[in-house]
PLY file of the C-alpha trace (Angstrom):
ply
format ascii 1.0
element vertex 50
property float x
property float y
property float z
element edge 49
property int vertex1
property int vertex2
end_header
0.00 0.00 0.00
1.29 3.45 -0.89
2.15 5.77 2.00
1.21 9.44 1.81
2.73 12.37 3.65
-0.08 13.83 5.75
1.04 17.45 5.39
1.45 17.17 1.61
-2.04 15.72 1.23
-3.42 18.39 3.53
-1.77 21.07 1.38
-3.56 19.66 -1.68
-6.89 19.62 0.12
-6.48 23.19 1.38
-5.51 24.41 -2.09
-8.85 23.17 -3.45
-11.08 23.90 -0.45
-10.13 26.42 2.20
-13.33 26.37 4.25
-11.51 24.91 7.27
-8.26 25.93 8.89
-5.27 23.59 8.83
-5.58 23.36 12.62
-9.09 21.93 12.29
-7.79 19.02 10.22
-5.04 18.41 12.79
-7.63 18.46 15.58
-9.76 15.83 13.85
-6.70 13.72 13.03
-5.55 13.77 16.66
-9.01 12.67 17.76
-9.03 9.80 15.29
-5.52 8.71 16.31
-6.51 8.79 19.98
-9.68 6.77 19.35
-7.85 4.21 17.23
-5.22 3.80 19.95
-7.87 3.33 22.66
-9.87 0.86 20.57
-6.76 -1.16 19.81
-5.86 -1.35 23.49
-9.42 -2.32 24.46
-9.61 -5.10 21.89
-6.15 -6.44 22.65
-5.32 -6.35 18.95
-1.66 -6.33 18.07
-1.94 -5.28 14.43
-4.08 -2.92 12.40
-7.41 -4.18 11.11
-7.01 -2.19 7.86
0 1
1 2
2 3
3 4
4 5
5 6
6 7
7 8
8 9
9 10
10 11
11 12
12 13
13 14
14 15
15 16
16 17
17 18
18 19
19 20
20 21
21 22
22 23
23 24
24 25
25 26
26 27
27 28
28 29
29 30
30 31
31 32
32 33
33 34
34 35
35 36
36 37
37 38
38 39
39 40
40 41
41 42
42 43
43 44
44 45
45 46
46 47
47 48
48 49
């Protein structure tokens, strides 16, 4: 699977649609990362499901 640089992809998104600040995307990303981490710990999974 191809890896993407988060900031580069975010730059592309913001160039096409600037309705939200960069910080808003970082806020959502941090929330998703936190939730994924908590769910992984709760399930006892050792590797990603995706």
